[in-house]
N, C-alpha and C positions, 0 to 999 in steps of 0.2 A: 504493500500500499503506499500511497505518497504521504510525505511528511504533512502532520496536520498541526494548525494551529487554532486557538478559539476555543469554542464551547466542546465540552467533553461529549455532551449527548446531543443528538442530531433530530429526535423526534419526540413530540409530547401528545398526551391525549386530551390536552386543553381542560381538563377538570379542574374544580376548585380543591382547594384544601387538602385532606389527607388522601382523597381519591387522584391527586394528580400522579401522572407515571411518566418519567423521563426513561428515554432508551437510546442506545447509539446503535440505529440501523441502517444510517446511511453512510457509505465508504467511497472512496475514491482512490481508484487502481492506477498503478503506473505501466507504462510500456517502457522496456528499457531504452527502445530506439529513441524516444522522444526525452527519456531522462538525460540521455547524453547531449542531445542538443538544448535544454532547459535544467542544467545540473542542478539550480536552484529554486525549482518548483516545488509549491507546496499548497495545500488545500486549507482555506481558511473558513470554519464554520464559525455564522454569524445569525443571531436572532434577530431580524432585520424586517420580518414581516409578522402578520397576524396567523400566517400559516401553521400547521401543526408541525410542520418539516423545517429545521434553519435553512438558511441560506448557504450554499457553498461555492466560495469564490476560489479558482484555481488559478495561480499565479505563474507565467511562463515567462518571466523576466530571464534575460540573458545576463549575467554577470560579467560585463567589461570594465577592466581596471584602466582608466584613464590618467592615472596619476594623483598626485597630494593637490596639486592646485589646477584651479581651471584656467583656461586661456582668456585673457582679457585684452582686447584691441582697444588702445589708445589713441584718439583721433589726432592726436597732434605729431603721431609718426608721420602721418601723411604730408606733412610741411618739412621734413627731413629731406636734404637733397640727395642721399642715397637711397629713401625709400624704395620708390618706383622701381629703380633698377633691380634691388633685393628681390622684391617680390615675382617680379619678371622672369629672373635668372632661376628662381628656385622652380616657380610654376612651368616653365619650358622645358625642364628635364624630365624625360620619358619615363612612363611607369610600365610595368608590364601587365596591367589589368585596365580594361575599359570599364565603363558605367558608373555605378555607384562607388564599387570599391576603388577604382583608377580616382575619381574625385576624393574620395576619402584620404587617400594616400598623397594626393597633390596638397590638399589642406593639411595634413599633418606636418608635411614637408615645410610648407609654407609657416605653420606655427612656429616650428622648431627655429626656423631662420628667424623669424621677429621676436622669438624670446632672446635669442642670442644678441642679436641687434639690440634691444631693450637694455640689457644686462652690460653690453660693452659700451654703447653709444649714447645711451640716454640717461644710464644710472638706475640704480633702482627706485623708480617712481614711487612704487606702492609703499616702500620705506619712508620715503620724503614724506608722502603724503599722511601717512600715520603719524610721523613725528611731528609735522605741521599742525594736524588735527588736535593732538594731545596738547600741544603748546598753547591752542587757541582757547580749548576747555579749560585748562588751568588758569589762563588768564582771565576768562569769564568768570571762573570761581572765584578768584581774588578780587575782581571788581565789585562782584555782590558782595564780597565779606566787606570790602571798605567802599561803601556807595560814593562817598564824595571825593575820593581820591584823584586826582589829577595824573598822578603818578600810573597807577593802576588803568585808568581809562586809556592813556597812552600806550601801556604795554600791551592791552587788548587790542587796540585798533592796529599797532605794530603785528602782531600775532594773527589778526584777521587778513592784513596785507600779504602776508607770507603765505598762509593757508591759500588765500583765491590766487596767487599767482601761479 
């Protein structure tokens, strides 16, 4: 049988009080060929309806490890003098597949090139963003602690300028 999650029982006689009966009469069986295609498959048993049987949702998701971080495209890359050539050189390289698999491989290649480009040419933008954000939050907090202080108001203004730059 397929891995199951959710309700232990799958049927009830819909009676009240001590006459109520629950039973595990519904099952989902697996096919080894399908399990090879969908190794993380599972059956989720849920009481979502007024039926005497519970709902069974079979998950057929394919687990694909795509790495720790998701890819982020930064619009300002497009303004860099080397951006277009980098993307075009990467895109023009041949792949041995066509259709969606070929497209996917080309996109992965461009993604890798852009990540390297960002790291070496542009610096770590995400880190710079987080630092500027933290500085602005700290400055705002200080300004709220000292509401009339010109010094803290000026510090907040400078932090906001760095954050929005």
